[in-house]
Backbone atoms as SQL, in Angstrom:
CREATE TABLE atoms (id INTEGER PRIMARY KEY, chain TEXT, resi INTEGER, resn TEXT, atom TEXT, x REAL, y REAL, z REAL);
INSERT INTO atoms VALUES
  (1, 'A', 1, 'MET', 'N', 72.558, 97.228, 152.407),
  (2, 'A', 1, 'MET', 'CA', 72.492, 95.866, 152.869),
  (3, 'A', 1, 'MET', 'C', 72.891, 94.883, 151.778),
  (4, 'A', 2, 'GLY', 'N', 72.427, 94.796, 150.665),
  (5, 'A', 2, 'GLY', 'CA', 72.884, 93.850, 149.645),
  (6, 'A', 2, 'GLY', 'C', 72.298, 92.464, 149.816),
  (7, 'A', 3, 'ALA', 'N', 72.438, 91.687, 148.791),
  (8, 'A', 3, 'ALA', 'CA', 71.896, 90.326, 148.801),
  (9, 'A', 3, 'ALA', 'C', 72.872, 89.371, 149.470),
  (10, 'A', 4, 'HIS', 'N', 72.335, 88.408, 150.163),
  (11, 'A', 4, 'HIS', 'CA', 73.132, 87.371, 150.802),
  (12, 'A', 4, 'HIS', 'C', 73.092, 86.118, 149.941),
  (13, 'A', 5, 'LYS', 'N', 74.130, 85.300, 150.056),
  (14, 'A', 5, 'LYS', 'CA', 74.200, 84.055, 149.299),
  (15, 'A', 5, 'LYS', 'C', 73.954, 82.892, 150.256),
  (16, 'A', 6, 'TYR', 'N', 73.062, 81.979, 149.888),
  (17, 'A', 6, 'TYR', 'CA', 72.759, 80.791, 150.662),
  (18, 'A', 6, 'TYR', 'C', 73.027, 79.578, 149.788),
  (19, 'A', 7, 'ILE', 'N', 73.580, 78.541, 150.357),
  (20, 'A', 7, 'ILE', 'CA', 73.895, 77.327, 149.605),
  (21, 'A', 7, 'ILE', 'C', 73.004, 76.206, 150.129),
  (22, 'A', 8, 'ILE', 'N', 72.316, 75.540, 149.216),
  (23, 'A', 8, 'ILE', 'CA', 71.451, 74.411, 149.550),
  (24, 'A', 8, 'ILE', 'C', 72.008, 73.185, 148.855),
  (25, 'A', 9, 'THR', 'N', 72.242, 72.114, 149.601),
  (26, 'A', 9, 'THR', 'CA', 72.761, 70.870, 149.040),
  (27, 'A', 9, 'THR', 'C', 71.634, 69.855, 148.956),
  (28, 'A', 10, 'VAL', 'N', 71.471, 69.266, 147.786),
  (29, 'A', 10, 'VAL', 'CA', 70.426, 68.274, 147.555),
  (30, 'A', 10, 'VAL', 'C', 71.077, 67.025, 146.996),
  (31, 'A', 11, 'GLU', 'N', 70.746, 65.860, 147.557),
  (32, 'A', 11, 'GLU', 'CA', 71.245, 64.585, 147.031),
  (33, 'A', 11, 'GLU', 'C', 70.061, 63.786, 146.519),
  (34, 'A', 12, 'SER', 'N', 70.199, 63.280, 145.291),
  (35, 'A', 12, 'SER', 'CA', 69.108, 62.553, 144.674),
  (36, 'A', 12, 'SER', 'C', 69.641, 61.679, 143.546),
  (37, 'A', 13, 'ASP', 'N', 68.895, 60.640, 143.206),
  (38, 'A', 13, 'ASP', 'CA', 69.256, 59.776, 142.085),
  (39, 'A', 13, 'ASP', 'C', 68.981, 60.472, 140.757),
  (40, 'A', 14, 'ILE', 'N', 67.989, 61.346, 140.744),
  (41, 'A', 14, 'ILE', 'CA', 67.642, 62.077, 139.537),
  (42, 'A', 14, 'ILE', 'C', 67.815, 63.571, 139.813),
  (43, 'A', 15, 'PRO', 'N', 68.084, 64.374, 138.796),
  (44, 'A', 15, 'PRO', 'CA', 68.263, 65.810, 139.024),
  (45, 'A', 15, 'PRO', 'C', 66.971, 66.451, 139.531),
  (46, 'A', 16, 'PRO', 'N', 67.063, 67.420, 140.441),
  (47, 'A', 16, 'PRO', 'CA', 65.850, 68.096, 140.929),
  (48, 'A', 16, 'PRO', 'C', 65.248, 69.000, 139.846),
  (49, 'A', 17, 'GLN', 'N', 63.970, 69.271, 139.957),
  (50, 'A', 17, 'GLN', 'CA', 63.267, 70.108, 138.986),
  (51, 'A', 17, 'GLN', 'C', 63.338, 71.566, 139.435),
  (52, 'A', 18, 'ILE', 'N', 64.548, 72.117, 139.431),
  (53, 'A', 18, 'ILE', 'CA', 64.782, 73.508, 139.797),
  (54, 'A', 18, 'ILE', 'C', 65.364, 74.210, 138.581),
  (55, 'A', 19, 'LEU', 'N', 64.863, 75.384, 138.276),
  (56, 'A', 19, 'LEU', 'CA', 65.304, 76.124, 137.097),
  (57, 'A', 19, 'LEU', 'C', 65.953, 77.430, 137.525),
  (58, 'A', 20, 'LEU', 'N', 66.865, 77.924, 136.697),
  (59, 'A', 20, 'LEU', 'CA', 67.466, 79.228, 136.945),
  (60, 'A', 20, 'LEU', 'C', 66.392, 80.305, 136.874),
  (61, 'A', 21, 'GLY', 'N', 66.434, 81.240, 137.793),
  (62, 'A', 21, 'GLY', 'CA', 65.445, 82.309, 137.829),
  (63, 'A', 21, 'GLY', 'C', 64.181, 81.937, 138.574),
  (64, 'A', 22, 'GLN', 'N', 64.071, 80.692, 139.023),
  (65, 'A', 22, 'GLN', 'CA', 62.887, 80.237, 139.741),
  (66, 'A', 22, 'GLN', 'C', 62.866, 80.845, 141.138),
  (67, 'A', 23, 'ASN', 'N', 61.686, 81.135, 141.641),
  (68, 'A', 23, 'ASN', 'CA', 61.511, 81.698, 142.968),
  (69, 'A', 23, 'ASN', 'C', 61.281, 80.557, 143.952),
  (70, 'A', 24, 'LEU', 'N', 62.197, 80.371, 144.887),
  (71, 'A', 24, 'LEU', 'CA', 62.086, 79.324, 145.909),
  (72, 'A', 24, 'LEU', 'C', 62.029, 79.982, 147.285),
  (73, 'A', 25, 'GLY', 'N', 60.874, 80.006, 147.887),
  (74, 'A', 25, 'GLY', 'CA', 60.740, 80.547, 149.237),
  (75, 'A', 25, 'GLY', 'C', 61.185, 81.992, 149.351),
  (76, 'A', 26, 'GLY', 'N', 60.956, 82.788, 148.344),
  (77, 'A', 26, 'GLY', 'CA', 61.320, 84.191, 148.388),
  (78, 'A', 26, 'GLY', 'C', 62.704, 84.501, 147.841),
  (79, 'A', 27, 'ALA', 'N', 63.437, 83.489, 147.393),
  (80, 'A', 27, 'ALA', 'CA', 64.776, 83.688, 146.832),
  (81, 'A', 27, 'ALA', 'C', 64.774, 83.278, 145.366),
  (82, 'A', 28, 'ILE', 'N', 65.626, 83.893, 144.577),
  (83, 'A', 28, 'ILE', 'CA', 65.746, 83.595, 143.148),
  (84, 'A', 28, 'ILE', 'C', 66.963, 82.706, 142.934),
  (85, 'A', 29, 'VAL', 'N', 66.790, 81.607, 142.176),
  (86, 'A', 29, 'VAL', 'CA', 67.884, 80.698, 141.868),
  (87, 'A', 29, 'VAL', 'C', 68.775, 81.355, 140.820),
  (88, 'A', 30, 'THR', 'N', 70.062, 81.554, 141.145),
  (89, 'A', 30, 'THR', 'CA', 70.981, 82.214, 140.218),
  (90, 'A', 30, 'THR', 'C', 72.063, 81.282, 139.698),
  (91, 'A', 31, 'LYS', 'N', 72.259, 80.138, 140.336),
  (92, 'A', 31, 'LYS', 'CA', 73.342, 79.247, 139.927),
  (93, 'A', 31, 'LYS', 'C', 72.984, 77.808, 140.288),
  (94, 'A', 32, 'LEU', 'N', 73.197, 76.903, 139.353),
  (95, 'A', 32, 'LEU', 'CA', 73.021, 75.468, 139.582),
  (96, 'A', 32, 'LEU', 'C', 74.293, 74.771, 139.137),
  (97, 'A', 33, 'GLU', 'N', 74.805, 73.875, 139.948),
  (98, 'A', 33, 'GLU', 'CA', 75.978, 73.107, 139.541),
  (99, 'A', 33, 'GLU', 'C', 75.931, 71.733, 140.193),
  (100, 'A', 34, 'GLN', 'N', 76.537, 70.777, 139.516),
  (101, 'A', 34, 'GLN', 'CA', 76.591, 69.412, 140.014),
  (102, 'A', 34, 'GLN', 'C', 77.998, 69.149, 140.526),
  (103, 'A', 35, 'GLU', 'N', 78.076, 68.580, 141.717),
  (104, 'A', 35, 'GLU', 'CA', 79.370, 68.287, 142.312),
  (105, 'A', 35, 'GLU', 'C', 80.024, 67.123, 141.581),
  (106, 'A', 36, 'LYS', 'N', 81.314, 67.249, 141.339),
  (107, 'A', 36, 'LYS', 'CA', 82.046, 66.176, 140.675),
  (108, 'A', 36, 'LYS', 'C', 82.164, 64.995, 141.622),
  (109, 'A', 37, 'LEU', 'N', 81.893, 63.813, 141.103),
  (110, 'A', 37, 'LEU', 'CA', 81.889, 62.597, 141.896),
  (111, 'A', 37, 'LEU', 'C', 83.300, 62.045, 142.039),
  (112, 'A', 38, 'GLU', 'N', 83.722, 61.771, 143.253),
  (113, 'A', 38, 'GLU', 'CA', 85.027, 61.176, 143.504),
  (114, 'A', 38, 'GLU', 'C', 84.939, 59.668, 143.291),
  (115, 'A', 39, 'LEU', 'N', 85.912, 59.117, 142.618),
  (116, 'A', 39, 'LEU', 'CA', 85.955, 57.672, 142.399),
  (117, 'A', 39, 'LEU', 'C', 86.502, 56.991, 143.642),
  (118, 'A', 40, 'VAL', 'N', 86.053, 55.766, 143.907),
  (119, 'A', 40, 'VAL', 'CA', 86.522, 55.014, 145.069),
  (120, 'A', 40, 'VAL', 'C', 87.314, 53.806, 144.603),
  (121, 'A', 41, 'SER', 'N', 88.232, 53.357, 145.436),
  (122, 'A', 41, 'SER', 'CA', 89.081, 52.223, 145.078),
  (123, 'A', 41, 'SER', 'C', 88.417, 50.906, 145.470),
  (124, 'A', 42, 'ALA', 'N', 88.971, 49.833, 144.961),
  (125, 'A', 42, 'ALA', 'CA', 88.461, 48.499, 145.284),
  (126, 'A', 42, 'ALA', 'C', 88.676, 48.192, 146.766),
  (127, 'A', 43, 'ALA', 'N', 89.747, 48.708, 147.348),
  (128, 'A', 43, 'ALA', 'CA', 90.016, 48.474, 148.773),
  (129, 'A', 43, 'ALA', 'C', 88.957, 49.144, 149.643),
  (130, 'A', 44, 'ASP', 'N', 88.544, 50.353, 149.282),
  (131, 'A', 44, 'ASP', 'CA', 87.498, 51.041, 150.042),
  (132, 'A', 44, 'ASP', 'C', 86.179, 50.273, 149.979),
  (133, 'A', 45, 'LEU', 'N', 85.841, 49.785, 148.788),
  (134, 'A', 45, 'LEU', 'CA', 84.607, 49.013, 148.631),
  (135, 'A', 45, 'LEU', 'C', 84.685, 47.676, 149.350),
  (136, 'A', 46, 'ALA', 'N', 85.878, 47.072, 149.403),
  (137, 'A', 46, 'ALA', 'CA', 86.049, 45.798, 150.093),
  (138, 'A', 46, 'ALA', 'C', 85.778, 45.953, 151.585),
  (139, 'A', 47, 'VAL', 'N', 86.216, 47.058, 152.152),
  (140, 'A', 47, 'VAL', 'CA', 85.962, 47.314, 153.579),
  (141, 'A', 47, 'VAL', 'C', 84.483, 47.572, 153.806),
  (142, 'A', 48, 'LYS', 'N', 83.866, 48.343, 152.932),
  (143, 'A', 48, 'LYS', 'CA', 82.453, 48.707, 153.092),
  (144, 'A', 48, 'LYS', 'C', 81.528, 47.499, 152.981),
  (145, 'A', 49, 'TYR', 'N', 81.792, 46.601, 152.023),
  (146, 'A', 49, 'TYR', 'CA', 80.895, 45.475, 151.767),
  (147, 'A', 49, 'TYR', 'C', 81.392, 44.153, 152.334),
  (148, 'A', 50, 'ASN', 'N', 82.512, 44.164, 153.036),
  (149, 'A', 50, 'ASN', 'CA', 83.057, 42.952, 153.665),
  (150, 'A', 50, 'ASN', 'C', 83.302, 41.855, 152.622),
  (151, 'A', 51, 'LEU', 'N', 83.903, 42.246, 151.506),
  (152, 'A', 51, 'LEU', 'CA', 84.277, 41.322, 150.439),
  (153, 'A', 51, 'LEU', 'C', 85.761, 41.485, 150.169),
  (154, 'A', 52, 'SER', 'N', 86.353, 40.523, 149.464),
  (155, 'A', 52, 'SER', 'CA', 87.771, 40.646, 149.128),
  (156, 'A', 52, 'SER', 'C', 87.943, 41.610, 147.954),
  (157, 'A', 53, 'VAL', 'N', 89.142, 42.163, 147.840),
  (158, 'A', 53, 'VAL', 'CA', 89.448, 43.094, 146.753),
  (159, 'A', 53, 'VAL', 'C', 89.319, 42.389, 145.408),
  (160, 'A', 54, 'ASP', 'N', 89.748, 41.130, 145.336),
  (161, 'A', 54, 'ASP', 'CA', 89.633, 40.372, 144.079),
  (162, 'A', 54, 'ASP', 'C', 88.168, 40.188, 143.674),
  (163, 'A', 55, 'THR', 'N', 87.295, 39.938, 144.641),
  (164, 'A', 55, 'THR', 'CA', 85.871, 39.782, 144.350),
  (165, 'A', 55, 'THR', 'C', 85.277, 41.092, 143.842),
  (166, 'A', 56, 'ILE', 'N', 85.657, 42.188, 144.474),
  (167, 'A', 56, 'ILE', 'CA', 85.181, 43.498, 144.039),
  (168, 'A', 56, 'ILE', 'C', 85.617, 43.764, 142.601),
  (169, 'A', 57, 'ARG', 'N', 86.889, 43.522, 142.301),
  (170, 'A', 57, 'ARG', 'CA', 87.398, 43.765, 140.942),
  (171, 'A', 57, 'ARG', 'C', 86.713, 42.885, 139.909),
  (172, 'A', 58, 'ARG', 'N', 86.434, 41.633, 140.284),
  (173, 'A', 58, 'ARG', 'CA', 85.772, 40.719, 139.358),
  (174, 'A', 58, 'ARG', 'C', 84.328, 41.148, 139.092),
  (175, 'A', 59, 'LYS', 'N', 83.608, 41.510, 140.145),
  (176, 'A', 59, 'LYS', 'CA', 82.206, 41.878, 139.985),
  (177, 'A', 59, 'LYS', 'C', 82.022, 43.222, 139.288),
  (178, 'A', 60, 'LEU', 'N', 82.979, 44.131, 139.462),
  (179, 'A', 60, 'LEU', 'CA', 82.833, 45.475, 138.919),
  (180, 'A', 60, 'LEU', 'C', 83.753, 45.745, 137.732),
  (181, 'A', 61, 'SER', 'N', 84.219, 44.707, 137.073),
  (182, 'A', 61, 'SER', 'CA', 85.140, 44.901, 135.950),
  (183, 'A', 61, 'SER', 'C', 84.508, 45.702, 134.815),
  (184, 'A', 62, 'ALA', 'N', 83.202, 45.647, 134.680),
  (185, 'A', 62, 'ALA', 'CA', 82.520, 46.368, 133.602),
  (186, 'A', 62, 'ALA', 'C', 82.511, 47.880, 133.809),
  (187, 'A', 63, 'ILE', 'N', 82.618, 48.342, 135.060),
  (188, 'A', 63, 'ILE', 'CA', 82.542, 49.783, 135.317),
  (189, 'A', 63, 'ILE', 'C', 83.865, 50.350, 135.823),
  (190, 'A', 64, 'ASN', 'N', 84.964, 49.622, 135.651),
  (191, 'A', 64, 'ASN', 'CA', 86.275, 50.099, 136.089),
  (192, 'A', 64, 'ASN', 'C', 86.675, 51.335, 135.294),
  (193, 'A', 65, 'GLN', 'N', 87.034, 52.415, 135.998),
  (194, 'A', 65, 'GLN', 'CA', 87.429, 53.653, 135.335),
  (195, 'A', 65, 'GLN', 'C', 88.901, 53.961, 135.565),
  (196, 'A', 66, 'GLY', 'N', 89.613, 53.048, 136.209),
  (197, 'A', 66, 'GLY', 'CA', 91.036, 53.229, 136.434),
  (198, 'A', 66, 'GLY', 'C', 91.828, 52.290, 135.552),
  (199, 'A', 67, 'THR', 'N', 93.071, 52.048, 135.930),
  (200, 'A', 67, 'THR', 'CA', 93.898, 51.106, 135.196),
  (201, 'A', 67, 'THR', 'C', 93.725, 49.719, 135.797),
  (202, 'A', 68, 'GLU', 'N', 94.405, 48.747, 135.221),
  (203, 'A', 68, 'GLU', 'CA', 94.303, 47.390, 135.748),
  (204, 'A', 68, 'GLU', 'C', 94.938, 47.292, 137.132),
  (205, 'A', 69, 'GLY', 'N', 96.003, 48.052, 137.354),
  (206, 'A', 69, 'GLY', 'CA', 96.666, 48.039, 138.655),
  (207, 'A', 69, 'GLY', 'C', 95.938, 48.843, 139.710),
  (208, 'A', 70, 'LYS', 'N', 95.295, 49.929, 139.303),
  (209, 'A', 70, 'LYS', 'CA', 94.563, 50.784, 140.240),
  (210, 'A', 70, 'LYS', 'C', 93.121, 50.864, 139.773),
  (211, 'A', 71, 'ALA', 'N', 92.292, 49.995, 140.286),
  (212, 'A', 71, 'ALA', 'CA', 90.893, 49.951, 139.889),
  (213, 'A', 71, 'ALA', 'C', 90.116, 51.024, 140.644),
  (214, 'A', 72, 'LEU', 'N', 89.440, 51.910, 139.913),
  (215, 'A', 72, 'LEU', 'CA', 88.631, 52.969, 140.497),
  (216, 'A', 72, 'LEU', 'C', 87.210, 52.862, 139.960),
  (217, 'A', 73, 'TYR', 'N', 86.241, 53.096, 140.834),
  (218, 'A', 73, 'TYR', 'CA', 84.850, 52.889, 140.469),
  (219, 'A', 73, 'TYR', 'C', 83.992, 54.076, 140.881),
  (220, 'A', 74, 'ASN', 'N', 82.932, 54.301, 140.115),
  (221, 'A', 74, 'ASN', 'CA', 81.910, 55.278, 140.475),
  (222, 'A', 74, 'ASN', 'C', 81.151, 54.696, 141.674),
  (223, 'A', 75, 'PRO', 'N', 81.087, 55.398, 142.809),
  (224, 'A', 75, 'PRO', 'CA', 80.469, 54.813, 144.001),
  (225, 'A', 75, 'PRO', 'C', 78.980, 54.530, 143.854),
  (226, 'A', 76, 'ILE', 'N', 78.283, 55.298, 143.035),
  (227, 'A', 76, 'ILE', 'CA', 76.844, 55.073, 142.862),
  (228, 'A', 76, 'ILE', 'C', 76.598, 53.796, 142.068),
  (229, 'A', 77, 'GLN', 'N', 77.332, 53.619, 140.970),
  (230, 'A', 77, 'GLN', 'CA', 77.168, 52.402, 140.164),
  (231, 'A', 77, 'GLN', 'C', 77.644, 51.178, 140.935),
  (232, 'A', 78, 'ALA', 'N', 78.757, 51.305, 141.657),
  (233, 'A', 78, 'ALA', 'CA', 79.278, 50.178, 142.430),
  (234, 'A', 78, 'ALA', 'C', 78.290, 49.770, 143.513),
  (235, 'A', 79, 'ASP', 'N', 77.676, 50.747, 144.155),
  (236, 'A', 79, 'ASP', 'CA', 76.709, 50.467, 145.206),
  (237, 'A', 79, 'ASP', 'C', 75.512, 49.695, 144.645),
  (238, 'A', 80, 'ALA', 'N', 75.050, 50.103, 143.464),
  (239, 'A', 80, 'ALA', 'CA', 73.908, 49.425, 142.848),
  (240, 'A', 80, 'ALA', 'C', 74.241, 47.972, 142.497),
  (241, 'A', 81, 'LEU', 'N', 75.459, 47.718, 142.028),
  (242, 'A', 81, 'LEU', 'CA', 75.825, 46.356, 141.642),
  (243, 'A', 81, 'LEU', 'C', 76.125, 45.467, 142.849),
  (244, 'A', 82, 'LEU', 'N', 76.687, 46.030, 143.896),
  (245, 'A', 82, 'LEU', 'CA', 77.081, 45.213, 145.042),
  (246, 'A', 82, 'LEU', 'C', 75.973, 45.028, 146.073),
  (247, 'A', 83, 'LYS', 'N', 74.986, 45.895, 146.094),
  (248, 'A', 83, 'LYS', 'CA', 73.889, 45.756, 147.052),
  (249, 'A', 83, 'LYS', 'C', 72.975, 44.593, 146.722),
  (250, 'A', 84, 'ASP', 'N', 72.831, 44.294, 145.439),
  (251, 'A', 84, 'ASP', 'CA', 71.899, 43.265, 145.012),
  (252, 'A', 84, 'ASP', 'C', 72.498, 41.865, 145.100),
  (253, 'A', 85, 'ARG', 'N', 73.123, 41.584, 146.221),
  (254, 'A', 85, 'ARG', 'CA', 73.671, 40.243, 146.419),
  (255, 'A', 85, 'ARG', 'C', 72.549, 39.318, 146.864),
  (256, 'A', 86, 'THR', 'N', 72.425, 38.206, 146.186),
  (257, 'A', 86, 'THR', 'CA', 71.409, 37.245, 146.584),
  (258, 'A', 86, 'THR', 'C', 71.970, 36.382, 147.705),
  (259, 'A', 87, 'LYS', 'N', 71.186, 36.242, 148.740),
  (260, 'A', 87, 'LYS', 'CA', 71.613, 35.443, 149.879),
  (261, 'A', 87, 'LYS', 'C', 70.872, 34.121, 149.849),
  (262, 'A', 88, 'ARG', 'N', 71.601, 33.072, 150.102),
  (263, 'A', 88, 'ARG', 'CA', 70.987, 31.750, 150.128),
  (264, 'A', 88, 'ARG', 'C', 70.227, 31.570, 151.427),
  (265, 'A', 89, 'VAL', 'N', 69.084, 30.941, 151.306),
  (266, 'A', 89, 'VAL', 'CA', 68.269, 30.662, 152.479),
  (267, 'A', 89, 'VAL', 'C', 68.255, 29.164, 152.661),
  (268, 'A', 90, 'GLY', 'N', 68.511, 28.728, 153.850),
  (269, 'A', 90, 'GLY', 'CA', 68.486, 27.294, 154.121),
  (270, 'A', 90, 'GLY', 'C', 69.886, 26.706, 154.103),
  (271, 'A', 91, 'ARG', 'N', 69.959, 25.422, 154.269),
  (272, 'A', 91, 'ARG', 'CA', 71.271, 24.780, 154.352),
  (273, 'A', 91, 'ARG', 'C', 71.857, 24.548, 152.958),
  (274, 'A', 92, 'LYS', 'N', 73.151, 24.287, 152.948),
  (275, 'A', 92, 'LYS', 'CA', 73.843, 24.040, 151.679),
  (276, 'A', 92, 'LYS', 'C', 73.429, 22.702, 151.105),
  (277, 'A', 93, 'ARG', 'N', 73.579, 22.582, 149.823),
  (278, 'A', 93, 'ARG', 'CA', 73.207, 21.368, 149.116),
  (279, 'A', 93, 'ARG', 'C', 74.174, 20.240, 149.467),
  (280, 'A', 94, 'ALA', 'N', 73.661, 19.067, 149.715),
  (281, 'A', 94, 'ALA', 'CA', 74.474, 17.891, 150.025),
  (282, 'A', 94, 'ALA', 'C', 74.758, 17.145, 148.728),
  (283, 'A', 95, 'ASN', 'N', 76.022, 16.810, 148.520),
  (284, 'A', 95, 'ASN', 'CA', 76.375, 16.094, 147.285),
  (285, 'A', 95, 'ASN', 'C', 76.425, 14.617, 147.527);
């Protein structure tokens, strides 16, 4: 019969506390690996957050991992910076 291989996918902000050789539900952990993160473009983020590409590039200039012409961002860091948008409550200020 032989051993079967099962793949478990876990998503988390912090790494899980799983060790090689650990017994999980009757199975022994033999391999741990982290999936490589795909970078996203400013256009993809503009569609997701309903902002202009120029606004995305301006707000995320500190974490740009691409060139000036092709701005690429880590989706986790970009999400953290773009989610914390402060929304104004009430009417606009009269001058």
